C-alpha positions as CSV (number, residue, x, y, z in Angstrom):
1,D,30.5,-174.9,86.1
2,K,33.8,-173.2,86.8
3,D,35.0,-175.8,89.4
4,Q,34.2,-178.8,87.1
5,V,36.8,-181.6,87.2
6,V,37.0,-183.7,84.0
7,T,38.8,-187.0,84.2
8,L,39.6,-188.9,81.1
9,S,41.3,-192.4,80.9
10,A,41.7,-194.7,78.0
11,E,40.4,-197.8,79.9
12,P,40.2,-199.1,83.4
13,G,43.7,-200.3,84.5
14,S,45.4,-198.2,81.9
15,P,48.8,-196.7,83.0
16,F,47.7,-193.3,81.5
17,Q,45.2,-190.9,83.1
18,E,44.5,-187.3,82.2
19,S,42.7,-184.9,84.5
20,Q,41.7,-181.3,83.6
21,F,40.3,-178.7,85.9
22,R,39.7,-175.0,85.7
23,Y,40.1,-172.4,88.4
24,V,40.1,-168.6,88.7
25,G,43.6,-167.1,89.1
26,P,44.6,-164.1,91.2
27,D,44.0,-161.8,88.2
28,G,40.4,-163.0,87.9
29,E,41.1,-165.0,84.6
30,D,40.0,-168.6,84.2
31,R,43.0,-170.9,84.1
32,W,43.1,-174.6,83.0
33,V,45.4,-177.2,84.5
34,V,45.9,-180.4,82.6
35,L,47.6,-183.2,84.5
36,V,48.7,-186.3,82.6
37,L,49.7,-189.2,84.8
38,R,51.6,-192.2,83.6
39,E,52.5,-195.1,85.8
40,D,55.8,-196.7,85.0
41,R,55.4,-200.2,86.3
42,D,58.7,-201.6,85.4
43,E,60.9,-198.7,84.2
44,L,62.0,-196.8,87.3
45,P,65.0,-194.5,86.9
46,I,68.1,-195.4,88.8
47,E,70.5,-192.8,87.6
48,W,69.0,-190.8,84.8
49,R,70.0,-187.2,84.2
50,S,68.2,-184.5,82.3
51,Q,69.5,-181.1,81.2
52,L,66.9,-178.3,81.7
53,S,66.7,-174.9,80.1
54,I,64.5,-172.1,81.4
55,L,63.3,-170.0,78.5
56,R,61.9,-166.4,78.9
57,P,60.4,-164.1,76.3
58,T,62.4,-160.9,75.6
59,S,60.9,-157.4,74.9
60,E,61.5,-158.0,71.2
61,G,59.3,-161.1,71.2
62,E,62.2,-163.5,71.0
63,V,62.9,-166.3,73.5
64,E,66.2,-166.4,75.5
65,R,67.6,-169.0,77.7
66,S,67.6,-167.5,81.3
67,S,68.9,-170.6,83.2
68,V,70.4,-174.0,82.6
69,G,70.6,-176.8,85.1
70,Q,70.9,-180.5,85.4
71,I,68.5,-182.7,87.4
72,R,68.5,-186.4,88.4
73,V,66.7,-188.6,90.8
74,N,66.9,-187.1,94.3
75,D,68.7,-184.0,93.1
76,Y,66.7,-181.0,92.0
77,M,67.3,-177.7,90.2
78,K,66.2,-174.4,91.8
79,W,64.9,-171.4,89.9
80,R,63.1,-168.4,91.4
81,G,61.7,-170.5,94.3
82,F,60.6,-173.4,92.0
83,R,62.2,-176.8,92.4
84,F,62.4,-179.0,89.3
85,F,63.1,-182.7,89.9
86,Q,63.3,-186.0,87.9
87,S,60.1,-188.0,88.4
88,N,60.6,-190.7,85.8
89,A,62.5,-191.4,82.5
90,R,62.4,-193.9,79.7
91,P,65.7,-195.8,79.2
92,N,64.8,-196.6,75.6
93,D,63.9,-192.9,74.8
94,A,66.6,-190.4,75.6
95,T,64.3,-187.5,74.6
96,Y,61.7,-188.3,77.3
97,S,62.0,-187.2,80.9
98,G,59.2,-186.9,83.5
99,I,59.8,-183.6,85.4
100,G,58.1,-182.6,88.6
101,V,57.8,-178.9,89.6
102,V,57.2,-177.7,93.1
103,Y,56.8,-174.2,94.5
104,D,56.8,-174.1,98.3
105,P,57.7,-170.7,99.7
106,G,57.2,-171.9,103.3
107,I,60.3,-174.2,103.4
108,P,62.6,-171.6,105.1
109,M,59.9,-171.0,107.8
110,V,59.5,-174.7,108.5
111,L,63.3,-175.2,108.7
112,T,63.5,-172.2,111.1
113,G,60.9,-173.8,113.3
114,L,62.8,-177.1,113.3
115,W,66.0,-175.4,114.4
116,L,64.1,-173.6,117.1
117,V,62.6,-176.8,118.4
118,M,66.1,-178.4,118.4
119,L,67.6,-175.5,120.3
120,G,64.8,-175.5,122.7
121,T,65.1,-179.2,123.4
122,F,68.9,-178.8,123.8
123,G,68.3,-175.9,126.3
124,V,65.6,-177.7,128.3
125,F,67.3,-181.1,128.6
126,L,71.0,-180.2,128.7
127,V,71.7,-176.6,129.5
128,R,69.0,-176.0,132.1
129,P,69.8,-179.0,134.3
130,L,73.5,-178.1,134.2
131,L,72.8,-174.5,135.3
132,T,70.4,-175.7,138.0
133,R,73.0,-178.0,139.5
134,K,75.6,-175.3,139.6
135,H,73.1,-172.9,141.1
136,R,72.3,-175.4,143.9
137,G,76.0,-176.0,144.6
138,V,76.0,-179.6,143.2
139,Q,79.1,-180.4,141.2
């Protein structure tokens, strides 16, 4: 079944869980997504920084670094509409960093809508009453 979801876990109550699912991409090809979740019960990052490098293949088959950035808790790196953020870290292992990746092309539209709501509220509750008073001759 193409929409089958497989969930694997070491044992009930384990801090690790792995989920795999398959879907059909826009090109008609089957794609697998593997999500590995680990719950950090005691090791939440307070101020952990990670250096990220975005690598891209070249026409010669080599790999080149196309972008470099730093992420930390509550501060993300942007690259081509993707946002990379620090989700967790291990203080005793400097080579490990949990990275979250989000692609949300609708953010500018949502922010535009919020600005329009604020301007509309300002106009209805402040500007319009002032204009209506002056129009009626009330100072």
